[in-house]
gemmi code that builds the backbone of each chain (N, CA, C; Angstrom):
import gemmi

chains = {
    "A": [
        ("UNK", (114.928, -55.334, -21.902), (114.380, -53.983, -22.118), (115.000, -53.332, -23.347)),
        ("UNK", (116.042, -53.947, -23.964), (116.627, -53.276, -25.130), (116.121, -53.953, -26.400)),
        ("UNK", (115.230, -53.258, -27.125), (114.703, -53.776, -28.383), (115.565, -53.283, -29.527)),
        ("UNK", (115.531, -53.978, -30.685), (116.265, -53.456, -31.849), (115.620, -52.163, -32.323)),
        ("UNK", (116.440, -51.253, -32.848), (115.905, -49.965, -33.287), (114.977, -50.192, -34.478)),
        ("UNK", (113.797, -49.600, -34.462), (112.871, -49.855, -35.584), (113.291, -49.088, -36.825)),
        ("UNK", (112.705, -49.448, -37.954), (112.981, -48.755, -39.213), (112.438, -47.340, -39.132)),
        ("UNK", (113.325, -46.382, -39.419), (112.894, -44.991, -39.296), (112.714, -44.319, -40.644)),
        ("UNK", (113.367, -44.827, -41.692), (113.363, -44.122, -42.969), (112.940, -45.035, -44.106)),
        ("UNK", (112.607, -44.399, -45.220), (112.355, -45.161, -46.443), (111.082, -45.973, -46.396)),
        ("UNK", (110.135, -45.584, -45.512), (108.933, -46.416, -45.356), (108.028, -46.298, -46.581)),
        ("UNK", (107.851, -45.049, -47.081), (107.004, -44.870, -48.258), (107.629, -45.538, -49.463)),
        ("UNK", (108.965, -45.358, -49.620), (109.637, -45.962, -50.759), (109.480, -47.470, -50.758)),
        ("UNK", (109.627, -48.054, -49.572), (109.488, -49.521, -49.482), (108.076, -49.943, -49.880)),
        ("UNK", (107.064, -49.184, -49.403), (105.682, -49.540, -49.726), (105.428, -49.421, -51.218)),
        ("UNK", (105.962, -48.325, -51.813), (105.743, -48.123, -53.246), (106.421, -49.204, -54.062)),
        ("UNK", (107.668, -49.553, -53.678), (108.389, -50.572, -54.437), (107.643, -51.886, -54.419)),
        ("UNK", (106.889, -52.129, -53.327), (106.120, -53.368, -53.262), (104.802, -53.267, -54.010)),
        ("UNK", (104.081, -52.164, -53.810), (102.709, -52.101, -54.306), (102.571, -51.597, -55.726)),
        ("UNK", (103.479, -50.731, -56.218), (103.297, -50.179, -57.560), (103.355, -51.240, -58.657)),
        ("UNK", (104.364, -52.151, -58.650), (104.333, -53.177, -59.701), (103.040, -53.993, -59.674)),
        ("UNK", (102.574, -54.311, -58.450), (101.324, -55.079, -58.355), (100.168, -54.273, -58.929)),
        ("UNK", (100.128, -52.983, -58.597), (99.025, -52.143, -59.068), (99.030, -52.068, -60.583)),
        ("UNK", (100.222, -51.838, -61.166), (100.298, -51.738, -62.625), (99.888, -53.048, -63.281)),
        ("UNK", (100.414, -54.165, -62.732), (100.089, -55.456, -63.335), (98.589, -55.711, -63.284)),
        ("UNK", (97.982, -55.466, -62.123), (96.544, -55.723, -61.994), (95.732, -54.834, -62.922)),
        ("UNK", (96.167, -53.570, -63.085), (95.427, -52.681, -63.988), (95.475, -53.207, -65.409)),
        ("UNK", (96.696, -53.618, -65.847), (96.828, -54.119, -67.217), (95.994, -55.388, -67.394)),
        ("UNK", (96.045, -56.257, -66.380), (95.260, -57.502, -66.464), (93.772, -57.178, -66.558)),
        ("UNK", (93.322, -56.192, -65.771), (91.900, -55.820, -65.809), (91.524, -55.313, -67.191)),
        ("UNK", (92.388, -54.487, -67.784), (92.085, -53.961, -69.110), (92.026, -55.080, -70.144)),
        ("UNK", (93.000, -56.000, -70.091), (93.013, -57.104, -71.056), (91.778, -57.975, -70.868)),
        ("UNK", (91.454, -58.245, -69.609), (90.282, -59.090, -69.346), (89.019, -58.433, -69.889)),
        ("UNK", (88.886, -57.115, -69.672), (87.704, -56.421, -70.184), (87.637, -56.501, -71.685)),
        ("UNK", (88.820, -56.315, -72.342), (88.832, -56.352, -73.804), (88.301, -57.679, -74.312)),
        ("UNK", (88.785, -58.792, -73.728), (88.433, -60.090, -74.304), (87.145, -60.677, -73.780)),
        ("UNK", (86.598, -60.113, -72.695), (85.305, -60.624, -72.240), (84.157, -59.731, -72.642)),
        ("UNK", (84.425, -58.454, -72.943), (83.326, -57.534, -73.246), (83.431, -56.986, -74.655)),
        ("UNK", (84.544, -56.299, -74.960), (84.549, -55.559, -76.227), (84.612, -56.499, -77.425)),
        ("UNK", (85.453, -57.554, -77.369), (85.531, -58.444, -78.528), (84.210, -59.175, -78.782)),
        ("UNK", (83.568, -59.760, -77.746), (82.247, -60.363, -78.015), (81.239, -59.357, -78.546)),
        ("UNK", (81.310, -58.125, -78.050), (80.336, -57.139, -78.519), (80.563, -56.808, -79.981)),
        ("UNK", (81.829, -56.646, -80.352), (82.116, -56.360, -81.757), (81.637, -57.509, -82.641)),
        ("UNK", (81.843, -58.731, -82.157), (81.412, -59.896, -82.935), (79.883, -59.927, -83.037)),
        ("UNK", (79.204, -59.588, -81.944), (77.732, -59.610, -81.969), (77.208, -58.629, -83.013)),
        ("UNK", (77.808, -57.447, -83.050), (77.354, -56.462, -84.028), (77.670, -56.921, -85.446)),
        ("UNK", (78.874, -57.490, -85.643), (79.245, -57.952, -86.987), (78.273, -59.034, -87.457)),
        ("UNK", (77.966, -59.990, -86.527), (77.052, -61.074, -86.913), (75.658, -60.553, -87.193)),
        ("UNK", (75.212, -59.570, -86.411), (73.868, -59.037, -86.616), (73.737, -58.421, -88.001)),
        ("UNK", (74.729, -57.645, -88.396), (74.594, -56.920, -89.659), (75.032, -57.714, -90.871)),
        ("UNK", (75.609, -58.929, -90.648), (76.054, -59.725, -91.798), (74.872, -60.093, -92.699)),
        ("UNK", (73.768, -60.546, -92.072), (72.605, -60.949, -92.873), (71.409, -60.091, -92.536)),
        ("UNK", (71.598, -58.773, -92.419), (70.525, -57.877, -92.017), (69.806, -57.343, -93.252)),
        ("UNK", (68.524, -57.589, -93.323), (67.744, -57.057, -94.435), (66.900, -55.909, -93.893)),
        ("UNK", (67.287, -54.661, -94.226), (66.625, -53.502, -93.645), (65.182, -53.403, -94.117)),
        ("UNK", (64.950, -53.741, -95.416), (63.588, -53.592, -95.950), (62.651, -54.582, -95.284)),
        ("UNK", (63.141, -55.817, -95.085), (62.302, -56.844, -94.428), (61.953, -56.413, -93.012)),
        ("UNK", (62.960, -55.882, -92.271), (62.699, -55.437, -90.906), (61.696, -54.300, -90.917)),
        ("UNK", (61.852, -53.364, -91.879), (60.935, -52.238, -91.959), (59.503, -52.737, -92.166)),
        ("UNK", (59.329, -53.672, -93.064), (57.979, -54.165, -93.336), (57.377, -54.878, -92.138)),
        ("UNK", (58.223, -55.661, -91.421), (57.695, -56.318, -90.210), (57.229, -55.279, -89.214)),
        ("UNK", (58.050, -54.243, -89.027), (57.684, -53.199, -88.060), (56.434, -52.463, -88.518)),
        ("UNK", (56.326, -52.260, -89.840), (55.156, -51.557, -90.371), (53.895, -52.355, -90.084)),
        ("UNK", (53.966, -53.672, -90.333), (52.794, -54.514, -90.082), (52.423, -54.536, -88.618)),
        ("UNK", (53.434, -54.432, -87.722), (53.121, -54.411, -86.294), (52.444, -53.129, -85.877)),
        ("UNK", (52.528, -52.075, -86.735), (51.782, -50.851, -86.467), (52.515, -49.843, -85.603)),
        ("UNK", (53.841, -49.874, -85.581), (54.584, -48.940, -84.704), (54.891, -47.607, -85.378)),
        ("UNK", (54.689, -47.507, -86.692), (55.013, -46.246, -87.363), (53.804, -45.340, -87.441)),
        ("UNK", (54.093, -44.018, -87.497), (53.011, -43.060, -87.706), (52.975, -42.568, -89.141)),
        ("UNK", (54.123, -42.678, -89.866), (54.158, -42.159, -91.233), (53.534, -43.150, -92.218)),
        ("UNK", (53.697, -44.452, -91.942), (53.066, -45.459, -92.803), (52.238, -46.401, -91.941)),
        ("UNK", (51.010, -46.650, -92.328), (50.163, -47.565, -91.588), (50.358, -48.962, -92.177)),
        ("UNK", (49.935, -50.024, -91.448), (50.024, -51.384, -92.023), (49.271, -51.471, -93.353)),
        ("UNK", (49.687, -52.425, -94.213), (49.166, -52.493, -95.573), (47.654, -52.691, -95.623)),
        ("UNK", (47.081, -53.267, -94.574), (45.653, -53.542, -94.616), (44.780, -52.290, -94.556)),
        ("UNK", (45.277, -51.199, -93.886), (44.377, -50.057, -93.586), (44.348, -49.017, -94.705)),
    ],
    "B": [
        ("UNK", (74.162, -57.757, -20.020), (74.501, -56.829, -21.108), (73.233, -56.283, -21.728)),
        ("UNK", (73.375, -55.231, -22.459), (72.210, -54.568, -23.036), (71.781, -55.357, -24.276)),
        ("UNK", (70.717, -56.135, -24.160), (70.274, -56.923, -25.303), (69.020, -56.286, -25.888)),
        ("UNK", (69.049, -55.955, -27.140), (67.888, -55.322, -27.773), (67.589, -56.047, -29.075)),
        ("UNK", (66.690, -57.010, -29.075), (66.294, -57.600, -30.354), (65.532, -56.576, -31.174)),
        ("UNK", (65.763, -56.556, -32.479), (65.114, -55.535, -33.298), (63.723, -56.006, -33.695)),
        ("UNK", (62.803, -56.034, -32.710), (61.434, -56.494, -32.966), (60.606, -55.302, -33.399)),
        ("UNK", (59.893, -55.430, -34.517), (59.139, -54.277, -35.029), (57.668, -54.443, -34.737)),
        ("UNK", (57.325, -54.553, -33.442), (55.915, -54.669, -33.087), (55.601, -53.583, -32.076)),
        ("UNK", (54.380, -53.530, -31.621), (53.997, -52.609, -30.548), (54.796, -52.915, -29.303)),
        ("UNK", (54.953, -51.898, -28.461), (55.808, -52.098, -27.300), (57.213, -51.637, -27.594)),
        ("UNK", (57.482, -51.317, -28.858), (58.815, -50.833, -29.245), (59.095, -49.490, -28.597)),
        ("UNK", (58.000, -48.663, -28.455), (58.205, -47.334, -27.865), (58.705, -47.489, -26.441)),
        ("UNK", (58.125, -48.449, -25.699), (58.539, -48.664, -24.309), (60.009, -49.065, -24.273)),
        ("UNK", (60.391, -50.004, -25.159), (61.777, -50.500, -25.162), (62.728, -49.372, -25.492)),
        ("UNK", (62.329, -48.549, -26.501), (63.235, -47.493, -26.952), (63.478, -46.491, -25.858)),
        ("UNK", (62.409, -46.164, -25.079), (62.559, -45.191, -24.000), (63.542, -45.729, -22.964)),
        ("UNK", (63.395, -47.017, -22.618), (64.276, -47.572, -21.588), (65.706, -47.626, -22.079)),
        ("UNK", (65.873, -47.878, -23.367), (67.234, -47.922, -23.915), (67.863, -46.552, -23.831)),
        ("UNK", (67.068, -45.503, -24.186), (67.622, -44.145, -24.168), (68.002, -43.746, -22.759)),
        ("UNK", (67.180, -44.176, -21.769), (67.470, -43.790, -20.395), (68.661, -44.568, -19.855)),
        ("UNK", (68.759, -45.828, -20.218), (69.798, -46.646, -19.583), (71.129, -46.536, -20.292)),
        ("UNK", (71.125, -46.086, -21.556), (72.409, -46.117, -22.287), (73.455, -45.182, -21.708)),
        ("UNK", (73.101, -43.987, -21.160), (74.185, -43.188, -20.546), (74.858, -43.939, -19.420)),
        ("UNK", (74.072, -44.697, -18.627), (74.669, -45.451, -17.527), (75.617, -46.499, -18.080)),
        ("UNK", (75.179, -47.166, -19.146), (76.005, -48.226, -19.718), (77.297, -47.648, -20.256)),
        ("UNK", (77.219, -46.468, -20.893), (78.407, -45.887, -21.521), (79.515, -45.710, -20.490)),
        ("UNK", (79.122, -45.318, -19.253), (80.158, -45.085, -18.242), (80.869, -46.369, -17.880)),
        ("UNK", (80.232, -47.513, -18.073), (80.865, -48.766, -17.676), (81.681, -49.360, -18.800)),
        ("UNK", (81.766, -48.675, -19.929), (82.493, -49.257, -21.055), (83.992, -49.129, -20.901)),
        ("UNK", (84.437, -48.298, -19.948), (85.869, -48.289, -19.657), (86.641, -47.297, -20.477)),
        ("UNK", (86.001, -46.497, -21.328), (86.797, -45.535, -22.102), (86.657, -44.146, -21.502)),
        ("UNK", (86.958, -44.045, -20.185), (86.948, -42.738, -19.500), (88.287, -42.073, -19.751)),
        ("UNK", (88.265, -40.834, -20.215), (89.550, -40.180, -20.444), (89.680, -38.884, -19.667)),
        ("UNK", (88.772, -38.632, -18.683), (88.908, -37.422, -17.872), (90.018, -37.639, -16.848)),
        ("UNK", (90.944, -36.694, -16.769), (91.997, -36.780, -15.747), (91.403, -36.505, -14.379)),
        ("UNK", (91.980, -37.081, -13.306), (91.367, -36.917, -11.979), (91.535, -35.505, -11.459)),
        ("UNK", (92.352, -34.667, -12.117), (92.475, -33.300, -11.638), (91.316, -32.431, -12.089)),
        ("UNK", (90.471, -32.935, -13.057), (89.315, -32.142, -13.475), (88.122, -32.531, -12.628)),
        ("UNK", (87.546, -31.527, -11.951), (86.467, -31.825, -11.015), (85.128, -31.839, -11.746)),
        ("UNK", (84.854, -30.772, -12.518), (83.544, -30.671, -13.156), (83.619, -31.204, -14.570)),
        ("UNK", (82.464, -31.217, -15.228), (82.409, -31.766, -16.585), (83.025, -30.804, -17.597)),
        ("UNK", (83.004, -29.471, -17.317), (83.507, -28.527, -18.323), (85.040, -28.513, -18.281)),
        ("UNK", (85.646, -28.495, -19.467), (87.099, -28.537, -19.609), (87.570, -27.178, -20.094)),
        ("UNK", (88.624, -26.646, -19.472), (89.182, -25.374, -19.916), (90.128, -25.651, -21.078)),
        ("UNK", (89.637, -25.392, -22.308), (90.419, -25.739, -23.492), (91.559, -24.779, -23.731)),
        ("UNK", (91.650, -23.688, -22.945), (92.762, -22.770, -23.164), (94.014, -23.237, -22.427)),
        ("UNK", (93.876, -24.218, -21.548), (95.025, -24.767, -20.840), (95.525, -26.008, -21.567)),
        ("UNK", (96.826, -26.352, -21.381), (97.307, -27.619, -21.958), (96.469, -28.773, -21.414)),
        ("UNK", (96.088, -29.699, -22.315), (95.208, -30.795, -21.934), (95.965, -32.094, -21.835)),
        ("UNK", (95.393, -33.025, -21.084), (95.898, -34.387, -21.062), (94.909, -35.283, -21.827)),
        ("UNK", (95.433, -36.272, -22.545), (94.551, -37.260, -23.180), (95.253, -38.603, -23.280)),
        ("UNK", (94.444, -39.647, -23.418), (94.952, -41.001, -23.687), (94.513, -41.372, -25.088)),
        ("UNK", (95.379, -41.300, -26.073), (95.022, -41.632, -27.444), (96.132, -42.457, -28.067)),
        ("UNK", (95.718, -43.454, -28.825), (96.707, -44.314, -29.480), (97.334, -43.595, -30.666)),
        ("UNK", (96.545, -42.768, -31.372), (97.075, -42.129, -32.581), (97.887, -40.876, -32.270)),
        ("UNK", (97.581, -40.160, -31.172), (98.392, -39.004, -30.746), (98.875, -39.308, -29.341)),
        ("UNK", (99.984, -40.044, -29.204), (100.325, -40.608, -27.896), (100.918, -39.631, -26.890)),
        ("UNK", (101.402, -38.453, -27.324), (102.075, -37.558, -26.378), (101.205, -36.333, -26.122)),
        ("UNK", (100.543, -36.262, -24.966), (99.645, -35.141, -24.706), (100.417, -33.862, -24.405)),
        ("UNK", (99.627, -32.764, -24.256), (100.256, -31.460, -24.008), (100.892, -31.386, -22.634)),
        ("UNK", (100.354, -32.141, -21.666), (100.943, -32.063, -20.335), (101.004, -33.432, -19.704)),
        ("UNK", (101.797, -33.491, -18.632), (101.913, -34.704, -17.831), (100.564, -34.989, -17.205)),
        ("UNK", (100.307, -36.245, -16.842), (99.024, -36.570, -16.218), (98.920, -35.935, -14.840)),
        ("UNK", (99.956, -36.159, -14.020), (99.915, -35.577, -12.671), (100.692, -34.273, -12.680)),
        ("UNK", (99.964, -33.134, -12.654), (100.702, -31.865, -12.671), (101.136, -31.461, -11.281)),
        ("UNK", (100.372, -31.920, -10.255), (100.756, -31.559, -8.879), (101.417, -32.784, -8.258)),
        ("UNK", (102.726, -32.668, -7.979), (103.468, -33.834, -7.497), (103.703, -33.744, -5.991)),
        ("UNK", (103.654, -34.916, -5.346), (104.045, -34.953, -3.934), (105.565, -34.850, -3.840)),
        ("UNK", (106.043, -34.722, -2.598), (107.499, -34.527, -2.434), (108.281, -35.739, -2.906)),
        ("UNK", (107.743, -36.951, -2.590), (108.470, -38.147, -3.025), (108.510, -38.221, -4.542)),
        ("UNK", (107.390, -37.804, -5.185), (107.361, -37.816, -6.651), (108.348, -36.789, -7.197)),
        ("UNK", (108.449, -35.629, -6.506), (109.372, -34.598, -6.990), (110.816, -35.094, -6.896)),
        ("UNK", (111.121, -35.791, -5.799), (112.511, -36.277, -5.660), (112.792, -37.344, -6.705)),
        ("UNK", (111.752, -38.137, -7.063), (111.950, -39.145, -8.113), (112.226, -38.480, -9.441)),
        ("UNK", (111.511, -37.366, -9.691), (111.742, -36.627, -10.925), (113.167, -36.099, -10.985)),
        ("UNK", (113.709, -35.683, -9.806), (115.104, -35.229, -9.788), (116.045, -36.371, -10.135)),
        ("UNK", (115.743, -37.579, -9.557), (116.597, -38.742, -9.840), (116.548, -39.101, -11.318)),
        ("UNK", (115.381, -38.794, -11.963), (115.215, -39.106, -13.382), (116.194, -38.299, -14.232)),
        ("UNK", (116.690, -37.174, -13.688), (117.592, -36.342, -14.479), (118.972, -36.969, -14.600)),
        ("UNK", (119.239, -37.949, -13.725), (120.534, -38.626, -13.809), (120.475, -39.827, -14.728)),
        ("UNK", (121.510, -40.721, -14.628), (121.512, -41.898, -15.515), (120.336, -42.804, -15.193)),
        ("UNK", (119.625, -43.234, -16.214), (118.421, -44.038, -16.026), (118.713, -45.459, -15.580)),
        ("UNK", (119.954, -45.917, -15.815), (120.284, -47.277, -15.371), (120.186, -47.393, -13.861)),
        ("UNK", (120.248, -46.235, -13.136), (120.201, -46.274, -11.674), (118.773, -46.361, -11.156)),
        ("UNK", (117.795, -46.222, -12.045), (116.398, -46.308, -11.616), (115.981, -47.769, -11.540)),
        ("UNK", (115.242, -48.112, -10.456), (114.721, -49.474, -10.377), (113.477, -49.592, -11.246)),
        ("UNK", (113.029, -50.871, -11.420), (111.874, -51.100, -12.283), (110.637, -50.407, -11.728)),
        ("UNK", (110.456, -50.464, -10.392), (109.274, -49.848, -9.804), (109.312, -48.334, -9.990)),
        ("UNK", (110.547, -47.762, -9.900), (110.651, -46.314, -10.070), (110.301, -45.913, -11.497)),
        ("UNK", (110.750, -46.753, -12.484), (110.431, -46.422, -13.867), (108.925, -46.468, -14.102)),
        ("UNK", (108.300, -47.492, -13.493), (106.843, -47.601, -13.658), (106.157, -46.423, -12.983)),
        ("UNK", (106.657, -46.018, -11.800), (106.053, -44.881, -11.096), (106.184, -43.615, -11.929)),
        ("UNK", (107.362, -43.439, -12.565), (107.550, -42.261, -13.415), (106.577, -42.279, -14.594)),
        ("UNK", (106.396, -43.484, -15.163), (105.445, -43.588, -16.278), (104.051, -43.182, -15.830)),
        ("UNK", (103.662, -43.717, -14.651), (102.293, -43.443, -14.193), (102.118, -41.998, -13.794)),
        ("UNK", (103.250, -41.294, -13.501), (103.143, -39.856, -13.251), (102.809, -39.121, -14.530)),
        ("UNK", (103.382, -39.607, -15.635), (103.178, -38.897, -16.899), (101.920, -39.326, -17.626)),
        ("UNK", (101.494, -40.589, -17.416), (100.369, -41.114, -18.184), (99.390, -41.822, -17.263)),
        ("UNK", (98.089, -41.713, -17.632), (97.058, -42.408, -16.875), (96.975, -43.875, -17.289)),
        ("UNK", (96.928, -44.129, -18.608), (96.765, -45.494, -19.093), (97.955, -45.895, -19.933)),
        ("UNK", (98.321, -47.178, -19.865), (99.327, -47.703, -20.784), (98.643, -48.061, -22.102)),
        ("UNK", (99.484, -48.349, -23.107), (98.915, -48.700, -24.403), (97.986, -49.912, -24.335)),
        ("UNK", (98.384, -50.988, -23.692), (97.425, -52.112, -23.598), (96.126, -51.699, -22.917)),
        ("UNK", (96.213, -50.835, -21.908), (94.976, -50.414, -21.240), (94.116, -49.579, -22.171)),
        ("UNK", (94.787, -48.716, -22.960), (94.036, -47.884, -23.910), (93.360, -48.740, -24.947)),
        ("UNK", (94.072, -49.800, -25.390), (93.558, -50.595, -26.503), (92.567, -51.652, -26.047)),
        ("UNK", (92.256, -51.675, -24.756), (91.293, -52.660, -24.255), (89.995, -52.581, -25.028)),
        ("UNK", (89.457, -53.735, -25.391), (88.208, -53.727, -26.136), (87.061, -53.522, -25.174)),
        ("UNK", (86.011, -52.898, -25.648), (84.850, -52.654, -24.798), (83.618, -53.244, -25.472)),
        ("UNK", (82.471, -53.125, -24.773), (81.222, -53.629, -25.328), (80.413, -52.525, -25.989)),
        ("UNK", (81.086, -51.399, -26.286), (80.346, -50.267, -26.853), (79.674, -50.637, -28.169)),
        ("UNK", (80.306, -51.550, -28.931), (79.760, -51.880, -30.239), (78.359, -52.446, -30.121)),
        ("UNK", (78.067, -53.107, -29.026), (76.716, -53.672, -28.888), (75.692, -52.552, -28.758)),
        ("UNK", (76.047, -51.510, -27.985), (75.149, -50.364, -27.862), (74.976, -49.693, -29.212)),
        ("UNK", (76.091, -49.549, -29.927), (76.024, -48.867, -31.218), (75.118, -49.634, -32.174)),
        ("UNK", (75.350, -50.943, -32.287), (74.541, -51.749, -33.214), (73.083, -51.739, -32.792)),
        ("UNK", (72.855, -51.816, -31.466), (71.472, -51.766, -30.995), (70.799, -50.469, -31.379)),
        ("UNK", (71.509, -49.339, -31.183), (70.946, -48.050, -31.562), (70.664, -47.975, -33.047)),
        ("UNK", (71.595, -48.499, -33.850), (71.392, -48.491, -35.300), (70.123, -49.244, -35.659)),
        ("UNK", (69.948, -50.450, -35.102), (68.772, -51.251, -35.454), (67.492, -50.602, -34.970)),
        ("UNK", (67.566, -49.962, -33.806), (66.371, -49.275, -33.309), (65.941, -48.210, -34.300)),
        ("UNK", (66.910, -47.400, -34.722), (66.540, -46.307, -35.614), (66.135, -46.815, -36.992)),
        ("UNK", (66.767, -47.899, -37.448), (66.335, -48.482, -38.722), (64.896, -48.967, -38.620)),
        ("UNK", (64.578, -49.640, -37.487), (63.213, -50.108, -37.304), (62.219, -48.970, -37.261)),
        ("UNK", (62.569, -47.920, -36.551), (61.675, -46.766, -36.476), (61.470, -46.157, -37.850)),
        ("UNK", (62.579, -46.056, -38.611), (62.459, -45.526, -39.972), (61.545, -46.399, -40.818)),
        ("UNK", (61.636, -47.717, -40.589), (60.744, -48.605, -41.326), (59.291, -48.311, -41.031)),
        ("UNK", (58.995, -48.039, -39.765), (57.614, -47.694, -39.415), (57.187, -46.413, -40.121)),
        ("UNK", (58.084, -45.431, -40.141), (57.754, -44.172, -40.812), (57.468, -44.401, -42.293)),
        ("UNK", (58.327, -45.221, -42.932), (58.155, -45.471, -44.372), (56.831, -46.189, -44.618)),
        ("UNK", (56.499, -47.111, -43.738), (55.235, -47.833, -43.870), (54.061, -46.855, -43.785)),
        ("UNK", (54.050, -45.993, -42.769), (52.980, -45.006, -42.617), (52.888, -44.140, -43.867)),
        ("UNK", (54.084, -43.755, -44.369), (54.156, -42.896, -45.548), (53.512, -43.576, -46.752)),
        ("UNK", (53.782, -44.888, -46.916), (53.237, -45.603, -48.050), (51.716, -45.623, -47.993)),
        ("UNK", (51.175, -45.679, -46.772), (49.719, -45.772, -46.672), (49.076, -44.403, -46.804)),
        ("UNK", (49.677, -43.369, -46.184), (48.974, -42.081, -46.074), (49.487, -40.992, -46.988)),
        ("UNK", (50.663, -41.193, -47.632), (51.243, -40.091, -48.397), (51.317, -40.410, -49.888)),
        ("UNK", (51.757, -41.636, -50.227), (51.996, -41.967, -51.628), (50.715, -41.830, -52.438)),
        ("UNK", (50.819, -41.313, -53.692), (49.633, -41.291, -54.550), (49.332, -42.693, -55.074)),
        ("UNK", (48.263, -42.789, -55.839), (47.857, -44.082, -56.389), (48.934, -44.635, -57.311)),
        ("UNK", (49.027, -45.984, -57.353), (50.021, -46.628, -58.212), (49.659, -46.361, -59.679)),
        ("UNK", (50.632, -45.908, -60.514), (50.286, -45.619, -61.910), (49.752, -46.858, -62.612)),
        ("UNK", (48.803, -46.634, -63.549), (48.173, -47.779, -64.225), (49.164, -48.495, -65.141)),
        ("UNK", (50.273, -47.810, -65.447), (51.262, -48.424, -66.332), (51.996, -49.578, -65.669)),
        ("UNK", (51.796, -49.797, -64.366), (52.426, -50.935, -63.704), (51.578, -52.191, -63.762)),
        ("UNK", (50.328, -52.077, -64.239), (49.463, -53.262, -64.288), (50.062, -54.306, -65.211)),
        ("UNK", (49.869, -55.600, -64.888), (50.478, -56.650, -65.732), (50.020, -56.576, -67.189)),
        ("UNK", (48.738, -56.233, -67.407), (48.255, -56.192, -68.803), (48.982, -55.092, -69.569)),
        ("UNK", (49.128, -53.943, -68.923), (49.836, -52.841, -69.580), (51.288, -53.225, -69.837)),
        ("UNK", (51.944, -53.896, -68.858), (53.344, -54.294, -69.009), (53.497, -55.256, -70.186)),
        ("UNK", (52.511, -56.163, -70.359), (52.592, -57.082, -71.507), (52.523, -56.321, -72.812)),
        ("UNK", (51.557, -55.376, -72.895), (51.420, -54.593, -74.129), (52.677, -53.779, -74.389)),
        ("UNK", (53.279, -53.274, -73.280), (54.498, -52.476, -73.417), (55.632, -53.318, -73.981)),
        ("UNK", (55.772, -54.533, -73.460), (56.843, -55.418, -73.942), (56.618, -55.786, -75.403)),
        ("UNK", (55.355, -56.053, -75.758), (55.064, -56.404, -77.147), (55.433, -55.252, -78.075)),
        ("UNK", (55.114, -54.012, -77.640), (55.449, -52.849, -78.464), (56.955, -52.691, -78.608)),
        ("UNK", (57.694, -52.945, -77.509), (59.166, -52.872, -77.579), (59.705, -53.886, -78.587)),
        ("UNK", (59.158, -55.098, -78.564), (59.630, -56.112, -79.519), (59.260, -55.714, -80.944)),
        ("UNK", (58.065, -55.136, -81.142), (57.669, -54.691, -82.485), (58.607, -53.628, -83.013)),
        ("UNK", (59.065, -52.734, -82.123), (59.952, -51.652, -82.539), (61.392, -52.100, -82.663)),
        ("UNK", (61.667, -53.371, -82.345), (63.033, -53.904, -82.418), (63.968, -53.120, -81.491)),
        ("UNK", (63.552, -52.907, -80.264), (64.422, -52.256, -79.276), (65.605, -53.168, -78.969)),
        ("UNK", (66.825, -52.605, -78.962), (68.081, -53.324, -78.638), (68.173, -54.648, -79.377)),
        ("UNK", (68.188, -54.613, -80.728), (68.129, -55.886, -81.453), (69.443, -56.656, -81.469)),
        ("UNK", (70.584, -55.999, -81.135), (71.882, -56.671, -81.277), (72.200, -57.509, -80.048)),
        ("UNK", (72.174, -56.876, -78.857), (72.545, -57.600, -77.637), (71.465, -57.544, -76.575)),
        ("UNK", (70.401, -56.805, -76.813), (69.403, -56.539, -75.765), (68.159, -57.372, -75.937)),
        ("UNK", (67.016, -56.752, -75.587), (65.790, -57.526, -75.426), (65.305, -58.158, -76.721)),
        ("UNK", (65.351, -57.401, -77.829), (64.829, -57.978, -79.077), (65.714, -59.091, -79.600)),
        ("UNK", (66.999, -59.117, -79.181), (67.869, -60.194, -79.633), (67.514, -61.496, -78.933)),
        ("UNK", (66.755, -61.427, -77.820), (66.406, -62.655, -77.103), (65.073, -63.221, -77.587)),
        ("UNK", (64.383, -62.517, -78.490), (63.069, -62.945, -78.970), (63.221, -63.580, -80.331)),
        ("UNK", (62.603, -64.721, -80.514), (62.641, -65.398, -81.806), (61.422, -64.954, -82.613)),
        ("UNK", (61.644, -64.113, -83.652), (60.515, -63.520, -84.364), (59.774, -64.534, -85.227)),
        ("UNK", (60.505, -65.558, -85.705), (59.816, -66.538, -86.542), (58.857, -67.381, -85.709)),
        ("UNK", (59.352, -67.847, -84.575), (58.509, -68.772, -83.796), (57.580, -68.015, -82.843)),
        ("UNK", (57.835, -66.702, -82.614), (56.986, -65.974, -81.689), (57.151, -66.398, -80.253)),
        ("UNK", (58.406, -66.633, -79.820), (58.660, -67.022, -78.420), (60.073, -66.585, -78.077)),
        ("UNK", (60.397, -66.712, -76.797), (61.763, -66.377, -76.363), (62.725, -67.453, -76.826)),
        ("UNK", (63.939, -67.035, -77.135), (64.943, -67.987, -77.616), (65.410, -68.923, -76.533)),
    ],
}
model = gemmi.Model(1)
for chain_id, residues in chains.items():
    chain = gemmi.Chain(chain_id)
    for i, (resn, *xyz) in enumerate(residues, 1):
        res = gemmi.Residue()
        res.name, res.seqid = resn, gemmi.SeqId(i, " ")
        for name, pos in zip(("N", "CA", "C"), xyz):
            atom = gemmi.Atom()
            atom.name, atom.element = name, gemmi.Element(name[0])
            atom.pos, atom.b_iso = gemmi.Position(*pos), 0.0
            res.add_atom(atom)
        chain.add_residue(res)
    model.add_chain(chain)
structure = gemmi.Structure()
structure.add_model(model)
structure.setup_entities()
């Protein structure tokens, strides 16, 4: 009938000492993972798109497709 | 046990009525009765100290048995002395004077979850019937912009306008070959 006395103090401190380092590490890992899986590929995609981008050629293609109201396709 | 398959056909109204009528009876057999035997009627006088069996608030406002017999009173007197002199049966009797259920009894699992899940599915099914009726009798006509021909023209216009050319839809279209990449 005599059990050992249970822990009465320092319960929050013990929990924090265990969980805070894990929380910080996981947050940093999540941020790094996001950077290298999302932002870096996106920056590269934009850089590659604009490396050989000819604005006048794109404009003329769009004009021929008939999407503008200010300029009609060359035929009309 | 109360078995209710969630069948969404006619005859559901009959089943639902029987479930509503029988569920109060079933609830009483689930074993989570917490009325003390000193309360005769259903109404509880909340201005008096109450008794309860709860795992999260384990010490109620009053002892379970407020009216003690003489033998119980003499046991309570003996409790004021050294506890090592109490026998095991006396300690258990003292506990049962103060509490109706022990922790294991309180934590006993019941079949209430089956009733709960059954009720949830019944109401989900009924809601489905309502939504179905609504779709037939309330919703206006489907807009013509959902037609496949219109959707094709819409997609072609998006590609012509070079919508999302870097990472989105126009980046997946090959403009030279006129097909998806």
